[in-house]
C-alpha positions in Angstrom: 18.3 60.2 -27.9 19.4 63.6 -26.5 23.2 64.2 -24.9 21.9 63.9 -21.4 19.9 60.9 -22.0 22.9 59.4 -23.6 25.3 60.3 -20.7 22.6 58.8 -18.4 22.4 55.3 -20.3 26.3 55.0 -20.4 26.4 55.6 -16.8 23.9 53.2 -16.0 25.5 50.9 -18.4 28.8 51.5 -16.8 27.3 51.0 -13.5 25.7 47.6 -14.4 28.9 46.3 -15.9 30.8 47.2 -12.9 28.3 45.6 -10.4 28.2 42.4 -12.5 32.2 42.3 -12.2 32.4 43.0 -8.4 29.5 40.1 -7.9 31.3 37.4 -9.7 34.7 38.6 -8.3 32.9 37.8 -4.7 31.5 34.6 -5.6 34.7 33.6 -7.5 36.7 34.5 -4.4 34.6 32.6 -2.0 34.9 29.5 -4.6 38.7 30.0 -4.8 38.9 30.1 -0.9 36.7 26.9 -0.8 38.9 25.0 -3.9 42.0 25.9 -1.9 40.7 24.2 1.3 39.8 20.9 -0.7 43.2 20.8 -2.7 45.1 21.0 0.6 42.8 19.0 3.0 44.5 16.0 2.5 48.0 17.5 3.0 46.7 19.3 6.2 45.3 15.8 7.5 48.4 14.1 6.8 50.2 17.1 8.8 48.2 16.6 11.6 48.3 12.7 11.3 52.3 12.6 10.9 52.9 14.6 14.2 51.7 11.4 16.0 54.7 9.7 17.6 56.0 6.6 19.0 58.4 7.0 22.1 60.4 3.5 22.0 61.9 3.3 25.5 65.1 1.1 25.2 66.3 -1.1 28.1 68.5 -0.3 30.8 72.1 -0.7 30.0 71.6 -1.0 26.3 74.5 0.1 24.2 74.3 3.0 22.3 75.5 1.2 19.1 72.5 -0.9 19.1 70.2 2.4 19.5 71.8 3.7 16.7 71.3 0.3 14.7 67.7 0.1 15.4 67.2 3.7 14.6 68.5 2.9 10.9 66.4 0.0 11.1 63.4 2.2 11.8 64.4 4.8 9.1 64.2 1.6 6.3 60.4 0.9 7.2 57.6 1.9 5.0 55.5 3.2 7.9 58.4 5.6 9.6 58.5 9.2 8.4 61.4 10.3 10.7 63.3 8.7 14.0 65.2 10.9 16.6 67.7 9.4 19.0 67.1 10.7 22.7 69.9 9.8 25.0 69.6 10.2 28.7 71.3 13.1 29.2 68.9 14.7 26.7 65.7 13.4 28.0 67.1 14.5 31.7 67.9 18.1 30.3 64.6 18.2 28.6 62.7 17.5 31.6 64.7 19.6 34.0 63.6 22.5 31.5 60.2 21.2 31.7 59.9 20.9 35.7 62.2 24.0 36.2 64.2 22.1 38.8 67.4 19.8 39.0 65.6 16.2 39.9 68.8 14.7 39.3 70.6 16.1 42.0 67.3 15.6 44.4 67.1 11.9 43.4 71.2 11.1 43.3 71.0 9.5 39.9 69.1 9.9 36.2 66.0 7.3 36.1 65.2 8.2 32.3 66.1 5.9 29.5 67.3 6.5 26.2 64.5 6.4 23.4 64.1 6.7 19.6 61.0 9.4 19.0 59.5 8.1 15.8 57.0 9.8 13.7 54.7 7.3 11.5 53.6 8.0 7.7 49.8 9.3 7.4 48.8 6.0 6.1 49.8 4.2 9.3 48.6 6.8 11.7 45.5 4.9 13.0 44.9 2.5 15.8 45.0 -0.8 14.3 48.3 -0.1 12.2 50.1 1.9 15.6 48.9 -1.4 17.4 50.6 -3.9 14.8 53.7 -1.9 14.4 54.2 -1.9 18.4 53.7 -5.7 18.8 56.4 -6.1 15.8 59.0 -4.2 17.2 58.4 -5.4 20.6 58.6 -9.1 19.6 61.7 -8.5 17.2 63.7 -6.4 19.3 64.6 -7.7 23.0 66.5 -4.0 23.5 63.0 -2.5 23.4 61.6 -2.4 27.0 58.0 -0.5 26.1 56.6 1.9 23.2 54.2 4.6 24.0 52.0 6.5 22.1 48.4 8.0 23.0 45.9 5.5 21.6 43.1 7.9 22.6 44.3 11.0 20.6 45.2 8.9 17.7 41.5 7.6 17.7 40.2 10.9 18.3 42.3 12.4 15.3 41.0 10.2 12.8 37.7 10.4 13.8 37.5 14.1 13.9 39.2 14.3 10.5 36.7 11.9 8.7 33.4 14.1 10.3 35.4 17.2 9.0 35.8 15.6 5.4 32.2 15.0 5.5 31.2 18.8 6.5 33.7 20.1 3.9 32.1 18.0 1.0 28.4 18.7 1.9 29.4 22.5 2.4 31.4 22.7 -0.7 28.6 21.2 -2.6 26.1 23.7 -1.3 28.0 26.7 -2.1 28.9 25.5 -5.6 25.1 25.6 -6.0 24.8 28.8 -4.4 27.7 30.5 -6.5 26.3 29.1 -9.8 22.9 30.6 -8.8 24.1 34.0 -8.0 26.4 34.5 -10.9 23.6 33.4 -13.2 20.9 35.6 -11.6 23.4 38.6 -11.7 24.0 37.9 -15.6 20.5 37.2 -16.1 19.7 40.8 -14.6 22.5 42.3 -16.7 21.0 41.0 -19.8 17.4 41.7 -18.5 18.6 45.7 -18.6 19.3 45.4 -22.2 16.4 43.5 -23.3 14.9 46.0 -25.4 18.1 46.3 -27.4 18.1 42.7 -28.0 14.3 43.0 -29.5 15.4 46.2 -31.5 18.3 44.1 -33.1 15.9 41.5 -34.0 13.2 44.2 -35.8 16.1 45.1 -38.0 16.8 41.5 -38.9 19.6 40.4 -37.2 20.2 36.7 -36.7 20.5 35.0 -33.5 24.1 34.2 -33.3 25.0 37.7 -34.4 22.8 39.3 -31.5 24.4 36.7 -29.1 28.0 37.3 -30.0 28.8 40.4 -28.3 26.7 39.6 -25.1 28.9 36.4 -24.9 31.8 38.4 -25.4 31.2 41.0 -22.6 30.2 38.1 -20.6 33.5 36.4 -21.0 35.7 39.9 -20.3 33.4 39.9 -17.3 34.6 36.4 -15.9 38.1 36.8 -17.0 38.4 40.2 -15.1 36.4 38.9 -12.1 38.5 35.8 -12.1 41.7 37.8 -12.2 40.7 40.3 -9.3 39.5 37.0 -7.5 43.1 35.4 -8.0 44.8 38.6 -6.6 42.3 38.8 -3.6 43.2 34.7 -2.7 46.8 35.4 -3.0 46.4 38.2 -0.6 44.2 36.2 2.0 47.4 33.2 1.3 49.9 35.9 2.0 47.8 37.2 5.1 47.8 33.5 6.2 51.2 32.6 5.7 52.3 35.8 8.3 49.7 34.5 10.7 49.6 30.8 10.4 53.5 29.8 8.8 52.9 26.4 10.5 49.9 25.8 8.3 50.4 27.6 5.3 54.1 26.3 4.7 52.3 23.3 3.6 51.3 25.0 0.4 52.9 24.5 -3.0 53.2 27.0 -6.0 51.7 24.1 -8.1 49.0 23.6 -6.2 48.4 27.6 -6.1 48.8 27.8 -9.8 46.1 24.5 -10.2 43.6 26.9 -8.0 44.4 30.1 -10.0 43.9 28.4 -13.3 40.5 26.6 -12.2 39.1 30.1 -10.8 39.8 31.1 -14.5 38.2 28.5 -16.4 35.0 28.7 -13.8 34.6 32.7 -14.4 34.8 32.3 -18.2 33.0 29.4 -18.3 30.2 29.9 -16.4 29.8 33.3 -17.4 29.7 32.1 -21.0 27.0 29.4 -20.2 24.8 32.4 -18.3 24.9 34.6 -21.1 24.1 32.1 -23.6 21.1 31.2 -22.0 20.0 34.5 -20.6 20.1 35.9 -24.5 18.5 33.0 -25.6 15.5 33.7 -23.2 14.8 37.2 -24.5 15.4 36.0 -28.1 12.7 34.0 -27.7 10.3 35.7 -25.4 6.8 37.1 -26.4 7.3 41.0 -27.0 4.0 41.2 -24.2 6.4 39.5 -21.5 9.3 42.0 -22.2 7.4 44.7 -20.0 7.1 42.2 -16.9 
């Protein structure tokens, strides 16, 4: 082989190597972002549900000590995430800010009652549980005038979360199959370009394991490098997301991100190893006439 042909061959080999890494990186990046969505789906769902609140309106003339006692009682309940006491004055000030005018001066008195705003835990944020909680509290505490919450909103949130979960599961399955097919085809094309090298090694008496070993090592290296790049891209996307939507991305935990990066690494190495194994195996057993097809 002349020097020019050798340089051309090496350039094509390097181009093929880089193309394979880029292709695998993009697929692993998509899988990683989907994995992040799946790992955090329950947290996002719980966060949405736990923003559902109960407005516990107290009766007129109730003592503040009785309200504090009720608040402490609620804080001990397994279905309550957190509570906040809102006095008549605080409620009036908040409403004045919303209305933009002093309605107390107009009416001559403050018509609002003190209340406790309670946020329930995610497992209890459904119509049946909230209805039961409302009934029990009204029956057990005479100081409670009424309990308000948006029933239609609660039902709508739960229905939409169920639908979104089913869509995510279906989309995840399709993307996983597509990703595996893309990586497999990319590696098959890479091995295809070196099929004559495989045949030459067979002709000089090399064993199948000896021929397969360098391809698998290269494949694992490609998978590892692709996974590292994909992890950096995922980290970049999460960093941008943190800047743009801090409320949502504050839910993420370092442990979850670590698990995600590890899974991307494992996926990159395992998928490329398996794909290279079977791609090389095909050309080890192929008929010589089919090498030119």
